[in-house]
N, C-alpha and C positions, 0 to 999 in steps of 0.2 A: 479588324486588327485587334488581336488579343495581347494586352500588355499588363504588367503588374501595376498596382495603384501608384507606387512611387515613380515608375517610368511615365505613366500617364500625366502625373503632376509635373514632372520635368518637361515633357513635351508641351503641356499647356503653358508653363512659364515661358519657355523659349518662344512659343507662338506669340504670346501677349507682349513680351518685352524685347524680343530680338528679330522677329520676322514681320509681324503686322505693322508696327510703327514705321517700317522702312519700305515694305513691299505691299502693304495692305490695299493700296489703291490700284494695283496692277492685277488684272484678271489673270488667272492661271493660264488661260489660252493665249495671252499676250506676253507672258513671261519669257524673256530672252536670256541667253547665256551672258550677254553683255550686262544686262540689269543685275543678274546674280553676281557677276564679278564686281560690279560697282558696289553692291550691297555688302559683300564680304570686305572690300577695302574700306567702306564707311565704318563698319563695325570695328575694324582694326584701328582706324584713325581715332575712333571714339574712346579707345583705351581698353577694349575687350581683349582678353588673352586669346592666343591661338586655340586653346582647348575650348573656350566658350564659343568662339566663332565657328569652329569645326562642329561643335555640338549642334549649333543652330543650323548649320549647313546640312547635317545629317537628318534633322527633322524635315527641312524643306525637301531634301532628296527623297525621303520616304513619301511625303505628300505628292510629289511629282511622279514617283513610281506608281502610286495608286491611281493618279489621274491618267497615266499612260496605259496601265492595265485596263482601265475602264474606257479607253479610247476618247478621253476628253482632250488630250493633247497628242500631237503626232510624234514628239520626241521629248526626252527629259533634259531641259536646259541645265540642270544642276550637275548631271553626269559629265558634262563637258567642261566643268570647272575643276580646278585642283584644290585639294585641302590647303588651308593656310599653314605655313611652316612657322615654328617657333623661332624667334630671333634671339641672338645671344644676349641682347640687352633686356629681354623680357624678364619680368620678375618671376621668381620660382616659389613654389610652396614648400620646397625642401628646407628644413630647419636644421641648424646645428644641433648635435646631441647635447644633452645636459652634461655638465661637468660633474665630477665626483662630489664636489661641495654642494651643488644644486640638488643632486640626488639625495645626499644625506639630509639636507634641509627639508625636502619634501617628505621623506620617510619619517623624520623626527616629528614633524607637525602632524602626521597621520597616525602615529603610533598609538594614540589613545582611542582610535576608532577602528575596532577590529576588522570589520568588513572592508573598509577602505584600505587599511594597512595591508591586508592579504592581497587585495586587488592590485595595489601599487607594487608590491613585491613580485607578484606574478609578472606584471608588465615589465618592470625594470630588470629583474634577474633573468627572465626568459627571453627578453627582446620582443615581447608581444605588443601589438597595437591594441588599443582599447577594445575594438570589436572582436579581436581574436581571444583576448582574455575573457570577455563576456560570453563568448561562444564555447568556452571549455565545458566539457561534460565529464561526468564521473568516468565514463568508459575511455576517455582520453588519457587517463592517468598512467597507463602502462603501455609498453611497446616502444620501439625505437624508430619513429618516423621523423623525417625531416632533420636529421642530425647535421650539424655543420661543424666539422672538426677543424680546429685551428690550433696549431702548436701542440698537437697530440690529443687534447681533450676538447670536447664540445663546449661551446659557450652559448649557443642558441639551440633550443630543442623544443619540441611540440608536445611533449608529454611530461607528466608529473609523477615522481615516485610516490609511494604510499605514505600514509601517516604512521608515525610511530605510536606507541601506546599513550604518550602524553598529548596526542593531538597535534604534534608538530610535523609539518610537511618535510619530507626527506627529498632533497634535490639530488638527482643522480647525474653524475658526469659520465659520459661514455665516449670511448675512443673507437672510432669506426675502423681505424687501421688494425688495432690489435684486439678489438672486441672486449676491452677491459672496462668494467664498471667500477666506479668508486663513489 
């Protein structure tokens, strides 16, 4: 199985913390669908999110697929279970966006640190997440990809206009309906 280092680390964590403590005493040849369903329910009752439980389920599913391919087990007991569904009362990681006052406060505090100031302006004005802002390259600064036109002019875009002669970034608003730039 060829996976990236981060994926391997995630699999190992899930094995050590979410699979082995609950199913480690059961031989793979004796693993039943009933045992897998009980394990999934136990993880949910312990407060794990649906995403965490399903992630652990995917790792166990992959292990059992490997065992099935190598004829260690006659069937994959995890395939016969359903993924856990998120419940309405489950907490979410979605956060409310910052208010204008909160944005102003953050930008004013970062204004004396040039690189942080530019980074935060990119994120806040372009609607970028930190990874997207960090991933911007010089070649991304022109072109009209990913425009989102709202009320006539774009408010989220994935490219940056050029610098003027004073070194100031020029933000370009583009209307996808009339192809007008300003």
